[in-house]
C-alpha positions as CSV (number, residue, x, y, z in Angstrom):
1,M,-5.3,35.1,-17.7
2,S,-8.7,32.6,-16.7
3,A,-9.6,32.9,-19.8
4,L,-6.4,31.3,-21.7
5,S,-6.0,28.5,-18.9
6,K,-8.1,26.3,-20.4
7,Y,-5.9,26.3,-23.5
8,L,-2.8,25.1,-20.7
9,P,-2.2,21.6,-20.4
10,S,-3.1,20.6,-17.3
11,L,-0.9,18.9,-14.7
12,P,-0.8,15.6,-14.5
13,P,-2.9,13.7,-11.2
14,A,-0.3,12.9,-8.7
15,P,1.5,9.6,-8.7
16,P,-0.6,7.1,-6.4
17,V,1.5,5.3,-3.9
18,V,2.9,2.1,-3.4
19,L,2.7,-0.3,-0.7
20,A,4.8,-3.2,-0.9
21,R,4.3,-6.7,0.6
22,A,5.2,-6.1,4.2
23,D,6.4,-9.8,5.1
24,A,9.6,-9.8,2.6
25,F,10.8,-7.2,4.8
26,F,12.4,-7.9,8.3
27,T,12.1,-4.3,10.7
28,R,14.3,-4.0,13.8
29,R,13.5,-1.0,16.2
30,V,17.9,0.4,16.7
31,P,19.0,3.0,19.5
32,L,19.9,6.1,18.0
33,A,23.4,8.1,19.0
34,P,21.7,11.7,19.5
35,G,23.1,14.7,17.5
36,E,24.4,12.1,15.2
37,P,23.2,11.7,11.8
38,V,20.9,9.0,11.4
39,G,21.6,8.1,7.7
40,P,25.0,6.7,8.6
41,Q,23.7,5.0,11.9
42,V,21.2,3.0,10.0
43,S,23.4,2.2,7.1
44,L,25.7,0.7,10.3
45,A,22.5,-1.3,11.5
46,L,21.8,-2.7,8.6
47,E,25.6,-4.2,7.7
48,G,24.9,-5.6,11.1
49,M,21.2,-6.7,10.8
50,A,21.6,-8.2,6.6
51,P,23.7,-10.8,5.5
52,F,23.3,-8.9,1.8
53,P,25.1,-5.4,1.6
54,P,22.7,-2.4,1.4
55,E,22.7,-2.2,-2.5
56,Q,21.4,-5.5,-3.3
57,L,18.5,-4.1,-0.2
58,Y,15.1,-2.4,-1.0
59,Y,15.8,-0.5,2.6
60,G,13.9,2.5,5.0
61,H,13.7,3.6,8.4
62,L,11.4,5.7,10.6
63,T,13.2,7.8,13.0
64,G,11.3,8.2,16.5
65,A,10.2,12.0,17.7
66,D,12.4,12.0,20.2
67,G,15.2,11.2,18.0
68,Q,16.5,8.5,20.3
69,S,15.7,5.5,17.9
70,A,14.3,4.8,14.9
71,L,12.1,1.6,13.2
72,V,14.2,-0.3,10.1
73,F,13.3,-2.0,7.6
74,A,14.6,-4.2,5.0
75,A,14.0,-6.7,2.1
76,F,16.3,-8.5,-0.4
77,R,15.3,-7.3,-3.8
78,R,15.3,-10.4,-5.7
79,R,12.2,-11.2,-3.2
80,F,10.1,-8.9,-5.1
81,S,9.6,-9.8,-8.7
82,A,9.5,-7.1,-12.0
83,E,5.9,-7.4,-12.5
84,E,5.5,-6.5,-8.4
85,T,7.9,-3.4,-9.1
86,E,6.8,-2.8,-12.1
87,A,4.9,0.2,-11.3
88,W,7.8,1.3,-8.9
89,D,9.4,4.4,-11.1
90,S,6.2,6.5,-11.5
91,A,4.8,5.9,-7.8
92,A,5.4,8.8,-5.7
93,M,6.3,6.2,-2.9
94,V,7.1,2.8,-2.2
95,T,6.6,1.6,1.1
96,P,5.8,-1.6,3.4
97,E,2.4,-1.9,3.8
98,F,2.4,-1.5,7.5
99,V,3.5,2.0,7.5
100,P,-0.7,3.3,7.1
101,L,-0.9,1.3,10.5
102,L,1.1,3.3,12.3
103,P,-0.5,6.0,13.0
104,T,-3.1,3.9,15.1
105,R,-1.8,2.5,18.4
106,P,-3.4,1.4,22.1
107,S,-3.0,4.3,24.4
108,G,-0.9,2.3,26.3
109,D,0.7,-1.0,26.4
110,G,-0.8,-3.4,23.5
111,L,-1.3,-4.4,19.7
112,T,-2.8,-3.4,16.4
113,L,-3.8,-6.0,14.4
114,H,-4.8,-6.3,10.8
115,V,-5.7,-9.0,8.7
116,G,-5.6,-8.5,4.7
117,A,-6.1,-10.4,1.8
118,A,-3.2,-12.6,2.3
119,R,-1.3,-11.3,4.9
120,V,-1.5,-10.7,8.6
121,T,0.1,-7.9,10.6
122,A,0.8,-7.2,14.0
123,L,2.2,-4.9,15.9
124,A,3.7,-3.9,19.8
125,W,3.7,-1.0,20.7
126,K,5.5,0.7,24.2
127,A,3.3,3.2,26.0
128,G,4.3,6.0,24.9
129,A,6.0,5.4,22.4
130,D,5.5,6.7,19.1
131,L,7.3,3.9,16.8
132,P,5.8,-0.1,17.2
133,A,8.2,-2.3,19.5
134,A,7.9,-5.4,17.5
135,V,6.0,-6.1,13.9
136,V,5.4,-9.1,12.4
137,V,3.7,-9.9,8.9
138,R,3.2,-13.6,8.2
139,V,0.9,-14.5,5.5
140,G,-2.4,-15.8,5.9
141,G,-5.6,-15.7,6.8
142,S,-7.7,-14.5,10.6
143,E,-6.1,-18.3,11.8
144,I,-3.3,-17.3,12.1
145,S,-4.1,-14.2,14.1
146,E,-3.7,-15.4,17.6
147,S,-0.4,-16.8,17.2
148,L,0.9,-14.1,15.3
149,L,-0.2,-11.3,18.5
150,D,1.3,-14.1,20.5
151,E,4.2,-13.7,18.7
152,A,4.5,-10.0,18.8
153,R,3.3,-9.5,22.4
154,S,6.5,-11.9,23.1
155,R,9.1,-10.3,21.2
156,A,7.7,-6.5,23.3
157,E,7.4,-8.3,26.0
158,L,4.1,-7.4,26.6
159,P,1.9,-8.3,29.4
160,L,-1.5,-11.0,28.4
161,Y,-4.1,-8.8,29.3
162,A,-2.4,-5.9,26.8
163,E,-4.9,-3.8,24.4
164,V,-5.5,-4.7,21.2
165,I,-6.9,-3.4,18.1
166,R,-8.2,-4.6,15.2
167,I,-8.1,-3.1,12.1
168,E,-10.6,-3.4,9.4
169,G,-10.4,-2.4,5.9
170,E,-7.4,-2.0,2.8
171,P,-4.5,0.1,4.3
172,L,-4.0,2.9,2.2
173,L,-1.2,5.9,1.6
174,V,-2.7,8.9,0.3
175,A,-0.3,12.2,-1.1
176,A,-1.4,15.2,1.2
177,G,0.6,17.6,0.3
178,E,4.2,18.7,0.2
179,G,5.7,16.1,1.6
180,A,2.6,15.3,3.4
181,F,1.5,11.9,3.8
182,E,-2.2,10.8,5.1
183,S,-3.0,7.2,6.2
184,R,-6.0,5.4,5.5
185,V,-8.0,2.4,5.8
186,G,-10.7,2.1,3.6
187,E,-12.7,5.1,3.4
188,A,-11.6,6.5,7.1
189,S,-8.8,8.5,7.9
190,H,-5.8,7.8,10.6
191,G,-4.4,10.7,10.8
192,A,-1.4,12.1,9.0
193,L,2.7,10.9,9.2
194,P,5.2,12.9,10.7
195,E,6.4,14.9,7.6
196,S,9.6,14.0,8.4
197,W,8.8,10.1,8.0
198,S,8.6,11.3,3.9
199,T,12.0,11.3,2.4
200,S,12.8,8.2,4.8
201,M,10.2,6.0,4.5
202,D,11.0,5.0,0.8
203,V,12.1,2.0,0.3
204,R,13.9,2.5,-3.2
205,D,17.2,2.7,-4.7
206,P,18.5,6.6,-3.0
207,E,20.1,7.4,-6.3
208,F,16.8,6.7,-8.3
209,L,15.7,9.1,-5.5
210,N,17.7,11.6,-5.6
211,E,17.5,11.9,-9.4
212,R,13.8,11.4,-9.4
213,R,13.2,14.9,-6.8
214,L,15.8,16.6,-9.9
215,A,14.2,16.0,-12.4
216,A,10.5,17.2,-10.4
217,V,11.9,20.5,-9.3
218,R,13.2,20.7,-13.5
219,D,9.6,19.5,-14.5
220,L,8.1,22.3,-11.7
221,W,10.4,25.0,-13.1
222,L,9.4,24.1,-16.6
223,W,5.9,24.1,-15.7
224,R,6.3,27.8,-14.2
225,G,8.2,29.1,-17.3
226,L,4.9,28.3,-19.5
227,L,2.6,29.4,-17.1
228,G,4.7,32.7,-17.1
229,A,5.2,32.6,-21.2
230,A,1.1,33.0,-21.0
231,A,0.8,35.6,-18.5
232,V,3.7,37.8,-20.5
233,L,1.5,37.1,-23.4
234,V,-1.5,38.3,-22.2
235,F,0.0,41.1,-20.3
236,S,1.3,42.2,-23.4
237,A,-1.6,42.4,-25.1
238,T,-3.2,44.0,-22.5
239,L,-0.4,47.0,-22.9
240,H,-0.9,47.4,-27.1
241,I,-4.8,47.6,-26.0
242,G,-4.7,50.0,-23.7
243,S,-1.8,51.8,-24.9
244,G,-3.8,54.1,-27.2
245,V,-6.0,55.3,-24.7
246,L,-3.0,55.7,-22.0
247,G,-0.9,58.2,-24.7
248,L,-4.6,60.4,-24.5
249,L,-4.4,60.4,-20.9
250,T,-0.3,61.6,-21.2
251,R,-1.3,64.3,-23.5
252,S,-4.1,65.9,-21.4
253,R,-1.8,65.3,-18.8
254,E,1.2,67.1,-20.4
255,N,-0.8,70.2,-21.3
256,L,-2.5,71.0,-17.4
257,I,1.1,69.9,-16.2
258,A,2.2,72.8,-18.4
259,T,-0.5,75.2,-17.4
260,Q,0.8,74.5,-14.0
261,K,4.5,75.0,-13.6
262,P,4.7,78.6,-13.4
263,V,2.5,77.9,-9.8
264,V,4.8,74.6,-9.2
265,E,8.1,76.5,-9.5
266,Q,6.7,79.3,-7.1
267,I,6.3,76.6,-4.9
268,S,9.4,74.9,-4.8
269,A,11.2,77.9,-4.8
270,A,9.2,78.6,-1.8
271,Q,10.1,75.2,-0.4
272,L,13.7,75.2,-1.3
273,L,14.1,78.7,0.9
274,A,12.1,77.5,3.8
275,N,14.2,74.0,4.1
276,R,17.8,76.0,3.4
277,I,16.1,78.2,6.2
278,G,15.9,75.3,8.7
279,E,19.0,73.7,7.9
280,L,21.0,76.8,9.3
281,S,18.8,77.0,12.2
282,E,18.6,73.8,12.8
283,K,21.4,71.6,11.5
284,R,24.6,73.7,12.1
285,L,27.2,72.9,14.2
286,M,27.2,74.1,17.7
287,P,30.3,73.4,19.7
288,F,30.1,76.4,22.0
289,E,26.8,75.5,22.4
290,M,27.5,72.0,23.6
291,M,30.7,72.9,25.9
292,A,28.4,75.4,27.5
293,L,25.9,72.6,28.6
294,I,28.7,70.9,29.9
295,N,31.1,72.8,31.4
296,P,28.8,73.3,34.4
297,P,29.4,70.0,36.5
298,R,32.6,70.2,35.7
299,P,34.9,69.3,39.1
300,E,37.7,72.4,39.1
301,S,40.9,69.7,39.2
302,V,39.8,68.4,35.0
303,V,40.8,70.6,32.8
304,F,39.8,70.2,28.7
305,Q,42.8,69.9,26.8
306,R,41.0,69.3,23.1
307,A,36.8,69.1,21.7
308,V,36.4,67.6,18.4
309,T,32.5,67.7,17.2
310,R,31.4,64.4,15.5
311,G,28.6,64.8,13.6
312,L,25.8,67.5,14.6
313,L,25.1,66.2,17.9
314,G,28.5,64.9,18.8
315,L,31.5,65.7,20.8
316,E,34.8,64.0,22.1
317,V,36.5,65.7,24.5
318,E,40.5,65.6,26.2
319,A,40.9,66.5,29.2
320,Q,42.8,65.9,32.5
321,A,41.9,65.4,36.0
322,A,44.9,66.0,38.7
323,N,42.4,63.8,40.7
324,A,41.6,60.8,39.7
325,E,38.0,60.7,41.4
326,D,36.9,63.4,39.4
327,V,37.4,61.4,35.9
328,G,34.1,59.2,37.4
329,A,31.9,61.3,39.3
330,Y,32.0,64.5,36.2
331,E,31.1,61.2,33.9
332,N,27.9,60.4,36.2
333,A,27.0,64.0,36.3
334,L,27.2,64.4,32.7
335,R,24.8,61.2,32.6
336,A,22.6,62.9,35.2
337,L,22.4,65.7,32.1
338,P,18.3,65.5,30.1
339,A,20.3,67.3,27.3
340,L,22.6,64.5,26.8
341,A,21.7,61.5,25.0
342,S,25.1,59.1,25.9
343,V,27.9,59.7,27.6
344,S,31.0,57.0,27.4
345,T,35.0,57.3,29.3
346,R,37.3,55.4,27.4
347,D,41.6,55.8,27.0
348,V,42.1,56.5,30.7
349,R,45.7,56.9,31.8
350,A,47.6,58.0,34.8
351,R,51.2,59.6,35.2
352,D,53.1,61.6,37.2
353,G,49.8,62.4,39.2
354,V,47.8,63.4,36.6
355,T,44.5,60.9,34.9
356,S,44.3,61.9,31.1
357,F,40.9,60.7,30.0
358,V,38.7,61.0,26.0
359,I,34.8,61.5,26.6
360,T,32.6,60.6,24.0
361,I,28.9,62.3,24.5
362,E,25.9,62.4,22.5
363,F,23.0,65.3,22.5
364,K,19.8,65.0,21.9
365,S,18.6,67.5,19.6
366,A,16.4,69.6,21.2
367,A,19.0,70.5,23.5
368,L,20.6,72.7,21.3
369,R,17.9,74.5,19.9
370,N,18.0,78.5,20.3
371,G,21.1,78.4,21.5
372,G,21.3,75.9,24.0
373,V,18.6,76.7,26.2
374,L,16.0,73.6,27.2
C-alpha cells in the first residue's frame, strides 16, 4: 500500500480560519434556562437585541461551561463588503477576531487588552467566569487603550485596581483536529477552545454550514472509497501472485490428510463414544435424586402434590401445607442446603385451612453427580 500511495492524490490542505472584524459585532452576555435548548434561546435574545431579523445577521454564540449563560455576538451583514466575505465560503471557520483572546484571562476580576493594527479590543472578566462580562472593540491604536479599558471596566462594574493583561501579537485560530481549535497569538499557543464552541461560534448562514457539513461527509466517504479501491487492487494482485504457492501447499496438505485419515477416524470415534458416555452419566434427568435431596428438611405438614423437572438442574414442586408457617420454614430450610443454587416460592394460596404453593428449585450440577451424593 505504501508503494501505491505516492500515485494517489493527497488530501487538500486544511482550510484557514477567518477572523472577522470584531468592531462590526455587538456582543451581549445572556442568561440561559437550565435544561432548555440553547439555539432557540439565542434566537430569542437576538430578536430582542438587534433591530434586524436573524436572516440579515451574521451571528454566533459561546455557551459557558456551567450552561447558565452564553456570549451572543451578531453583526448586520451589510457591514461587511464583498471583498471581506469572498474567502468565507472556503474557510474552516468564520468568527470574530476577539475569540482567540478568550483563553487568556485574569485569575480574578480583571481585563484583557489587545492592540491590533487597526483595532483595539478589551475584554472584562469576572472572577471564575469562562466568558467575558463585556467585550469592547473600537477602531484605533494604542492612544484609545485607556479609554477602552475604562469603558469595559464600567460595563462590567470592575474596580479601578482590577488586573489588566496586555496581549501582544496577531491573534490566530488554528484547526487542531476534528472539531477542535487552538488559540495562538503570534507564535505562542494560548490554549485550546472548548470543542462545544466549534459549531456555535461560526457566524455564517446556518443553512450554508449544514450543506457544508454534508458535503464534507460525502467527500470523506469518496476519499475512503478511493483508498478502499486501491487496497482491493493491491490485495487482488497479492492473491494472484500467491495463488500458485498456495496451490502447492494445498496439494501437499491434502496428501498428508489422506495418509492420516484412518487415524483421525479412530480418534473421532473414540471421542464420540466418550462424549456419549459422559452425557449418559452426567446429563440425564435425575428427578428421584432431586426429590431425595429436598425431602429430608420437609416439615410433616407439607405434602408434595406434583413435581416437574425444568431442564437438567431445575425442579418445580406443587405442594400443600396444613400449617401456613411451614411454607416459609421449608423454604428457609431449602435455602440452607449447599446442594441448591436457588429457591423461590410463588402462588401461595390459603383455602379451607390448607395452604397451597409452588416452589421452584435450581440444583448445583455437582450435587446430582454420583446419584445425588455430595
